C-alpha positions in Angstrom: 0.0 0.0 0.0 2.8 2.4 0.8 4.4 1.9 -2.6 1.1 1.8 -4.5 2.3 -0.9 -6.8 -0.3 -3.0 -8.7 -3.1 -1.8 -6.4 -5.8 -0.9 -8.9 -8.9 1.0 -7.8 -9.4 1.1 -4.0 -12.6 2.4 -2.4 -11.8 2.0 1.2 -8.6 1.0 3.1 -9.1 -1.1 6.3 -5.9 -1.0 8.4 -5.6 -3.6 11.1 -3.3 -2.3 13.9 -1.8 1.1 14.0 0.4 1.8 10.9 3.1 3.0 13.3 3.7 6.4 11.9 1.8 9.4 10.4 3.6 9.1 7.0 2.9 5.4 6.8 -0.8 6.0 7.6 -1.2 8.8 5.0 0.5 6.7 2.3 -1.7 3.6 3.0 -5.1 5.3 3.4 -4.1 7.7 0.5 -4.5 4.8 -1.9 -8.2 4.9 -1.6 -10.0 7.0 -4.2 -6.5 7.9 -5.6 -7.7 10.0 -8.5 -8.5 13.6 -9.3 -11.3 14.8 -7.1 -11.3 11.7 -5.0 -11.3 11.8 -1.1 -9.3 8.9 0.5 -11.2 7.0 3.2 -9.9 4.5 5.7 -10.7 2.6 8.9 -8.2 1.8 11.6 -8.9 -1.3 13.7 -6.7 -1.5 16.7 -6.1 -4.9 18.2 -5.6 -4.0 21.8 -5.8 -0.9 24.0 -2.1 0.1 23.8 -2.5 -0.1 20.0 -5.5 2.1 20.2 -3.5 4.8 21.9 -1.0 4.9 19.1 -3.7 4.8 16.5 -5.4 7.7 18.0 -2.2 9.8 18.0 -1.5 8.7 14.3 -5.0 9.9 13.2 -4.6 13.3 14.8 -1.2 13.6 13.2 -2.7 12.7 9.8 -5.4 15.3 10.2 -2.8 17.9 11.1 -0.3 16.9 8.4 2.3 16.2 11.1 4.5 14.0 8.9 7.7 12.8 10.6 11.0 14.3 9.5 13.1 12.3 7.0 16.8 12.2 7.5 19.1 11.8 4.5 21.7 9.0 5.0 25.1 10.6 4.6 28.4 9.1 3.5 27.3 5.4 3.4 30.6 3.6 2.8 28.9 0.3 1.8 26.9 1.8 -1.0 30.0 3.8 -2.0 32.1 0.6 -2.3 29.4 -1.0 -4.6 29.2 2.0 -6.8 32.9 2.4 -7.2 33.3 -1.2 -8.3 30.5 -0.7 -10.8 32.0 2.5 -12.2 35.4 1.0 -12.6 33.9 -2.1 -14.2 32.8 0.2 -17.1 36.1 2.1 -17.5 39.2 3.1 -15.6 38.8 6.1 -13.3 41.4 8.6 -12.0 40.8 8.9 -8.2 40.4 12.7 -8.4 37.7 12.5 -11.1 36.0 9.7 -9.1 35.9 11.7 -6.0 34.5 14.7 -7.8 31.6 12.7 -9.3 30.8 11.0 -6.0 30.7 14.3 -4.1 28.1 15.7 -6.6 25.6 13.3 -5.0 23.9 15.0 -2.0 24.4 12.1 0.3 28.2 12.2 -0.3 28.8 15.9 -0.4 30.4 15.8 3.0 32.5 12.6 2.3 36.0 13.2 3.7 39.2 12.1 2.0 39.8 9.6 4.8 36.5 7.8 4.2 37.0 7.6 0.5 40.6 6.4 0.9 39.5 3.6 3.4 37.0 2.3 0.8 39.5 2.4 -2.0 42.1 0.7 0.1 39.6 -2.1 0.9 38.7 -2.6 -2.7 42.3 -2.6 -3.7 43.2 -5.4 -1.3 44.7 -3.6 1.7 43.1 -6.1 4.1 43.9 -9.5 2.6 43.0 -12.5 4.7 43.5 -16.2 4.5 40.4 -16.6 6.7 38.0 -14.8 4.4 38.5 -15.1 0.6 36.0 -12.3 -0.3 38.4 -9.7 0.9 40.5 -10.3 -2.2 41.1 -7.1 -4.2 38.3 -6.1 -6.7 40.2 -3.1 -8.1 43.8 -2.4 -9.2 45.0 1.0 -7.8 48.0 2.3 -9.8 49.6 4.6 -7.2 52.0 6.1 -9.8 49.1 7.4 -12.1 46.5 7.3 -9.3 44.1 5.4 -11.6 41.6 2.7 -10.6 40.9 -0.2 -12.9 38.6 -3.2 -12.4 40.1 -6.6 -11.8 39.0 -10.0 -13.2 35.4 -10.8 -12.1 34.5 -7.2 -10.9 32.0 -6.6 -13.7 30.0 -9.8 -13.0 30.2 -9.2 -9.2 28.8 -5.7 -9.5 25.9 -6.8 -11.8 24.8 -9.9 -9.8 24.9 -8.1 -6.5 23.6 -4.7 -7.4 21.1 -3.0 -5.0 20.7 -2.0 -1.4 17.7 -4.1 -0.1 19.1 -6.7 2.3 18.9 -10.3 1.2 17.0 -12.3 3.9 17.2 -15.6 2.1 13.5 -15.7 1.2 12.1 -18.6 -0.7 10.4 -17.8 -4.0 6.8 -19.2 -4.4 6.1 -20.5 -8.0 2.9 -21.7 -9.5 4.1 -25.1 -10.9 7.7 -26.1 -11.6 8.0 -23.7 -14.6 5.2 -21.3 -13.6 5.2 -17.7 -12.6 6.5 -16.3 -9.3 3.6 -15.4 -7.0 5.4 -14.3 -3.9 8.0 -15.0 -1.2 8.1 -16.9 2.1 10.4 -16.6 5.1 12.8 -19.5 5.3 11.8 -20.3 8.9 8.2 -20.7 7.8 9.3 -23.0 4.9 11.4 -25.1 7.3 8.2 -25.7 9.4 6.1 -26.6 6.3 5.7 -29.9 4.4 4.5 -30.9 1.0 0.6 -31.2 1.0 0.1 -28.4 3.5 -1.9 -25.3 2.5 -1.2 -21.7 3.3 -2.7 -18.3 2.4 -0.6 -15.9 0.3 -2.2 -12.7 -1.1 -6.0 -13.3 -1.4 -5.7 -17.0 -2.3 -5.0 -20.4 -0.7 -2.1 -22.6 -2.1 -1.1 -26.2 -1.6 2.6 -27.0 -1.4 3.6 -29.6 -4.0 7.4 -29.5 -3.5 10.1 -27.6 -1.6 13.4 -27.3 -3.3 16.6 -25.6 -2.3 15.5 -22.2 -3.7 11.7 -22.2 -4.2 8.3 -23.5 -3.1 6.2 -25.1 -5.8 2.5 -24.7 -5.2 -0.9 -25.2 -6.9 -4.2 -23.4 -6.2 -6.3 -24.8 -3.4 -9.5 -22.6 -3.6 -11.9 -22.7 -0.7 -9.6 -24.8 1.6 -8.4 -23.5 4.9 -4.7 -22.6 5.1 -2.3 -21.4 7.7 -1.2 -17.8 7.7 2.4 -17.2 6.6 4.9 -15.2 8.7 8.0 -13.2 8.0 10.6 -12.4 10.6 12.1 -9.0 10.6 12.9 -5.8 12.5 10.2 -3.2 12.9 11.2 0.4 11.9 10.5 1.7 15.5 8.1 4.4 16.5 9.2 7.8 15.3 10.0 10.1 18.2 7.5 12.7 16.9 4.7 10.1 17.2 6.0 9.1 20.7 5.7 12.7 21.9 2.3 13.0 20.4 1.2 9.8 22.2 2.7 11.2 25.4 0.8 14.5 25.0 -2.5 12.6 24.4 -1.9 10.4 27.5 -1.2 13.5 29.6 -4.4 15.2 28.3 -6.5 12.2 29.2 -4.9 11.8 32.6 -5.3 15.5 33.5 -9.0 15.4 32.4 -9.6 12.3 34.5 -8.0 14.0 37.5 -10.3 17.0 36.9 -13.4 14.8 36.7 -14.1 15.8 33.1 -14.9 12.3 31.8 -17.9 13.3 29.6 -16.2 16.2 27.9 -13.1 14.1 27.4 -15.0 11.4 25.4 -16.5 14.0 23.2 -13.1 15.6 22.6 -11.6 12.3 21.6 -14.4 11.6 19.2 -13.9 15.0 17.6 -10.2 15.4 17.5 -9.1 11.8 16.9 -12.1 10.4 15.0 -12.8 7.7 17.5 -16.1 5.9 17.8 -17.9 5.6 21.1 -16.3 2.3 22.0 -12.8 3.4 21.1 -13.1 6.5 23.1 -14.4 4.6 26.1 -11.6 2.0 25.9 -8.9 4.6 25.5 -10.1 6.5 28.6 -10.3 3.2 30.6 -6.8 2.2 29.5 -5.2 5.4 31.0 -7.5 5.1 34.1 -6.4 1.5 34.6 -2.7 2.5 34.4 -3.2 5.3 37.0 -5.1 2.9 39.3 -2.4 0.2 39.0 0.8 2.2 39.2 -0.3 5.6 40.5 1.6 7.1 37.5 1.2 7.4 33.7 4.1 7.8 31.3 3.7 10.9 29.2 5.8 13.3 27.1 6.7 15.0 30.4 7.0 12.1 32.8 8.7 8.7 32.8 7.4 5.9 35.0 9.9 3.4 36.6 7.9 0.4 37.7 9.2 -2.4 39.9 7.6 -5.8 40.7 8.6 -9.3 41.5 8.4 -12.0 38.8 7.5 -15.6 39.2 11.0 -16.6 40.6 11.0 -13.7 43.1 13.6 -11.7 41.1 13.1 -8.0 40.5 11.6 -6.9 37.2 12.1 -3.2 36.4 10.2 -1.6 33.6 11.1 1.9 32.4 8.0 3.2 30.7 8.3 5.9 28.0 6.3 6.5 24.8 9.3 7.8 22.8 9.9 4.6 20.8 12.6 1.9 20.4 14.9 4.2 18.5 15.4 6.1 21.7 15.1 3.2 24.1 17.6 0.9 22.3 20.7 3.1 22.8 19.5 3.9 26.3 19.4 0.2 27.1 22.9 -0.3 25.8 24.3 2.4 28.0 22.3 1.3 30.9 23.3 -2.4 30.5 27.0 -1.4 30.6 26.6 0.7 33.7 24.6 -1.9 35.6 26.8 -4.7 34.6 29.8 -2.9 36.0 27.9 -2.2 39.2 26.3 -5.7 39.8 29.0 -7.9 38.2 26.8 -9.9 35.8 25.2 -9.1 32.4 21.7 -7.5 32.5 20.4 -8.1 28.9 17.8 -5.4 28.8 14.8 -5.8 26.5 13.6 -2.9 24.4 10.4 -2.1 22.5 8.5 1.1 21.6 6.9 1.3 25.1 10.1 1.2 27.2 12.9 -1.0 28.6 12.6 -4.1 30.7 15.4 -5.3 33.1 15.7 -8.3 35.4 17.7 -8.0 38.7 18.6 -11.1 40.7 16.7 -11.5 44.0 19.9 -11.2 46.1 20.7 -7.7 44.8 18.8 -4.5 45.7 17.2 -2.9 42.6 19.1 0.2 41.5 17.7 3.5 42.5 16.1 5.7 40.0 19.1 7.9 39.4 21.1 4.9 38.3 18.7 4.2 35.4 19.3 7.6 33.7 22.9 7.9 32.4 24.7 11.2 32.2 23.6 12.9 28.9 27.2 14.1 28.4 28.5 10.5 28.5 25.7 8.5 27.0 27.1 8.5 23.4 30.5 7.2 24.6 28.8 4.4 26.6 26.7 3.4 23.5 29.7 3.3 21.3 31.7 1.2 23.8 28.9 -1.3 24.0 27.6 -1.3 20.5 29.9 -3.9 18.9 28.6 -6.6 21.3 25.0 -6.1 20.4 22.7 -8.0 18.0 21.7 -4.8 16.1 25.4 -4.1 15.3 25.9 -7.7 14.0 22.8 -7.4 11.7 23.8 -4.0 10.3 27.3 -5.2 9.7 26.0 -8.2 7.8 23.8 -6.1 5.6 26.5 -3.5 5.0 29.0 -6.2 4.1 26.5 -7.6 1.5 26.0 -4.1 0.0 29.8 -3.6 -0.2 30.1 -6.9 -2.2 31.9 -8.7 0.6 29.1 -11.3 1.0 28.2 -11.8 -2.7 25.6 -14.1 -4.1 27.1 -17.1 -5.8 24.7 -17.2 -8.7 22.0 -14.8 -9.9 18.4 -15.8 -9.1 19.4 -18.3 -6.4 18.8 -17.7 -2.7 21.5 -17.6 -0.1 20.1 -19.0 3.2 20.0 -16.4 6.0 21.8 -18.6 8.4 24.8 -19.0 6.1 24.9 -15.3 5.6 25.1 -14.8 9.4 27.9 -17.4 9.7 29.9 -15.7 6.9 29.3 -12.3 8.4 30.5 -13.4 11.8 33.7 -14.8 10.1 34.2 -11.5 8.2 33.6 -9.4 11.4 36.2 -11.4 13.2 38.7 -10.5 10.5 37.6 -6.9 10.1 37.9 -6.0 13.8 41.6 -6.5 13.5 41.7 -3.2 11.5 40.5 -0.1 13.3 39.9 1.7 9.9 38.1 -1.1 8.2 35.3 0.9 6.3 32.4 -1.6 6.7 32.9 -1.7 10.5 32.8 2.1 10.5 29.7 2.0 8.3 27.9 -0.4 10.7 28.7 2.1 13.5 27.5 5.0 11.4 24.3 3.3 10.5 23.5 2.3 14.1 24.3 5.6 15.6 22.7 7.8 13.0 20.1 5.8 11.1 18.9 3.2 13.6 19.2 5.0 16.9 17.9 8.5 17.7 20.8 9.6 19.9 19.9 13.4 19.8 16.4 12.6 21.1 17.9 10.4 23.9 20.4 13.1 24.9 17.5 15.6 25.0 15.5 13.3 27.1 18.3 12.7 29.6 19.1 16.4 29.7 15.5 17.1 30.5 15.6 14.6 33.4 18.7 16.2 34.7 17.2 19.6 34.5 14.0 18.3 36.1 11.9 19.3 33.1 10.9 15.7 32.8 9.5 14.0 35.9 10.4 10.5 37.1 7.5 8.6 38.8 8.5 5.5 40.8 6.0 2.7 41.3 6.2 -0.6 43.1 3.4 -3.0 42.0 2.4 -6.6 42.6 1.9 -7.3 38.9 2.7 -5.5 35.6 0.6 -2.4 35.0 -1.4 -2.1 31.7 1.4 0.0 30.1 4.1 -2.5 31.2 2.3 -5.7 29.9 3.7 -5.4 26.3 7.2 -5.2 27.7 6.7 -8.3 29.9 5.1 -10.2 26.9 8.1 -9.3 24.7 10.5 -10.3 27.4 9.0 -13.7 27.8 9.0 -14.2 24.0 12.7 -13.2 23.7 13.8 -15.9 26.1 11.2 -18.6 25.6 13.4 -20.6 23.2 16.8 -19.7 24.7 19.3 -22.4 25.6 20.4 -23.2 29.1 24.0 -21.9 29.0 24.4 -18.1 29.4 26.2 -16.3 26.6 29.3 -15.6 28.6 29.6 -19.3 29.6 29.2 -20.4 26.0 32.1 -18.1 25.0 34.2 -19.5 27.8 33.7 -23.2 26.9 36.3 -23.2 24.2 38.8 -21.3 26.4 38.5 -23.6 29.4 38.7 -26.9 27.7 41.9 -28.9 28.4 42.6 -30.4 25.0 45.4 -32.6 26.3 43.2 -34.2 29.0 40.5 -34.6 26.4 42.9 -36.5 24.1 44.0 -38.7 27.0 40.4 -39.5 27.9 39.4 -40.3 24.3 42.5 -42.3 23.7 43.0 -40.7 20.2 46.2 -40.4 18.3 47.7 -37.0 17.7 46.2 -35.2 14.8 49.3 -35.1 12.7 49.4 -38.9 12.6 46.0 -39.0 11.1 46.6 -36.6 8.2 47.6 -38.2 4.8 51.0 -37.0 3.4 49.4 -36.6 0.0 46.8 -34.3 1.4 49.5 -32.2 3.1 51.4 -31.9 -0.3 48.2 -30.9 -2.1 47.3 -28.2 0.4 50.9 -26.9 0.4 50.7 -26.6 -3.4 47.4 -24.7 -3.2 48.7 -22.3 -0.6 51.9 -21.7 -2.6 50.0 -21.0 -5.8 51.6 -24.0 -7.6 48.4 -26.1 -8.1 46.9 -25.8 -11.6 43.7 -24.0 -10.4 45.6 -21.6 -8.1 48.3 -20.3 -10.5 48.5 -16.6 -11.2 46.7 -15.8 -14.4 47.7 -12.1 -14.9 49.9 -9.4 -13.6 47.4 -8.4 -10.9 47.3 -12.0 -9.5 51.2 -12.2 -9.6 51.2 -9.0 -7.5 48.8 -10.6 -5.0 50.9 -13.7 -4.8 54.0 -11.7 -4.0 52.2 -9.7 -1.4 51.0 -12.9 0.3 54.1 -15.1 0.1 56.9 -12.5 0.0 60.0 -12.8 -2.1 60.1 -15.9 -4.4 63.1 -17.7 -6.0 63.3 -18.2 -9.7 62.7 -21.9 -9.5 
C-alpha cells in the first residue's frame, strides 16, 4: 500500500493495527480514491488498548499533516564501495575524477578524504585475509598514475549483487515447476512446512507440491483453509515525533480524569481523533487503569519506573516511556553497561516502543532511579563502547557487508540462506575487527548511531531529566501495569526458546577446555598422525600457488601472490 504498486482502484482501506507512523498511515489510506477529485477514506482497527492509543495519535497527526521528518543518510561507505566497483567495471577512473563525481551526490557531499581512501584501500586489497576469501582485491590501484581499474570478475560481481535491499534468504513461491512467481516466504516458515500443506498468500490459498533448495512449488487450493504465513524482521521503530504526540495525548486524558471531566473528554476524543464511542471509552479506561495500577502514567513530560517481583522472586524493572525503540535501544545499551559494572553480571535489557525491561537477581537490591538515567554528556560514549557486542550491530554489519560486495551471491536468481549469511558475516567481522579503519565496521557504527538509533532525542530526554523538566515517577506494584504488559510479553517471547547456558559461559567453553586431557580420555592419536601426506602436499601446493587451479593468471594476481608469500626464488 505504501508503494502503491499494482493496487488498482481502491474504495476503502481497512488498516488492522496502527500503521506505526503518520507518514505510513497517510501513504496507505491515501491509496483509496486515488484520483483527481477523490477523497481517500480509511478505517483503523486497533487490536488492543495500547495499539488504540498509538492509532489515536496517528489519526490526529494525519489530520494535522504532522508527517515525521526524513533524515538523508550521509556518507554510506557500503553503497560507495558497490558504486565504485560498478563505475570501474565500465572504464578506468582517476581517483580525483571519481571523488569529484561522488561528491556531486547530496548524500556524499560531505564525504571526507579519509572515508574515500578507506573504501578504495579495501577494494584494492589492503586487508587481505586467508580466513575470508572475499576480501581479495576487486580493483587495481596504480599509485603512480592514481588510476583505478577493475580486476577480473569485478563486472560480473557488480551486476549480480547490485542493489541495497538486504537479502533475507526468502524462498520464491512459484505456481508449478515452470510457472510464474507469485510471492516469497520466510525460510523459517518454509522449514516448518511440508508438502501437502496449505497456506494463504495474497488473497488465495495454495497447496505445497514440493520444496526445493530455492523455491516452493505450489498449486491453487481454492476454498480450503490454510495457515497464515509469517516473516521475521525488525520493525522500523516508533518515530520520536509520534511518541511525543502519544505522550501528550496520554497526559491530556490523565489530566482530564484527574479533573473529573470524563464526559467532555470522550466528546473531545471523538472530535479530535475520529474515535467511535467504544474506542473513546476504551482509551479512557486504558489510561485510568494505568493510573489505578501504578499511580503514575508515562507521558511526554514524565517517565514511569515500575518495579515488581516476577514468578521466581527476582526484580523486574520496567522503564515506561512513549518515545519509541529508536530512543530506548541506545538507552538500554548504555544502561546495561553501567549496571553490569555495578552488579557484576550481564543484565540483557529488552527494548520495545513502550520502554525498557530489566531483570535484577533477588539477592541484589534494585538500582535507585538515578542509576537508570545515564549522564547525557557521557551516554554516546557508553553506547559506542557497548555497540559492537549487540545484535543490532551484527545485523547491520552483515547487511553493510553484503551491499559492499563482501558477501556476494554465488549465482543470480538463487537464494543464499540467511543462516549461512550470518555465519559468513561473523567470520568476516572477526577479521575486520583487527583493523581499526576497516570501512564496513565504520559504516555499521554510522548506520546504528545515525540511522537506527535516535541519539539526539535520547540526549535531549536525559538532559530534561537532569534539568527536572521531565519528571520521574516511581511505582512498586504486585503485577505488571497495563502500560508494562507489552514489555513483559516481549521479554517472555525473547527468552522462551533460549538455551540453558548463558552467553558468557558459551564463549568461555572453548577457552577452558583442556585439549590434552580430552585426548587422553578419548584415547585418540595425535592429529598429525591422522593426516595423509598426499593431502599435506596438495594443500601446500594450493597455498603456494603451484596447483593448476591456483596459478596466477595475470599481472594483478602475480602481484597478489608476491604480497601474500613474500620474495620468491626463480625456481
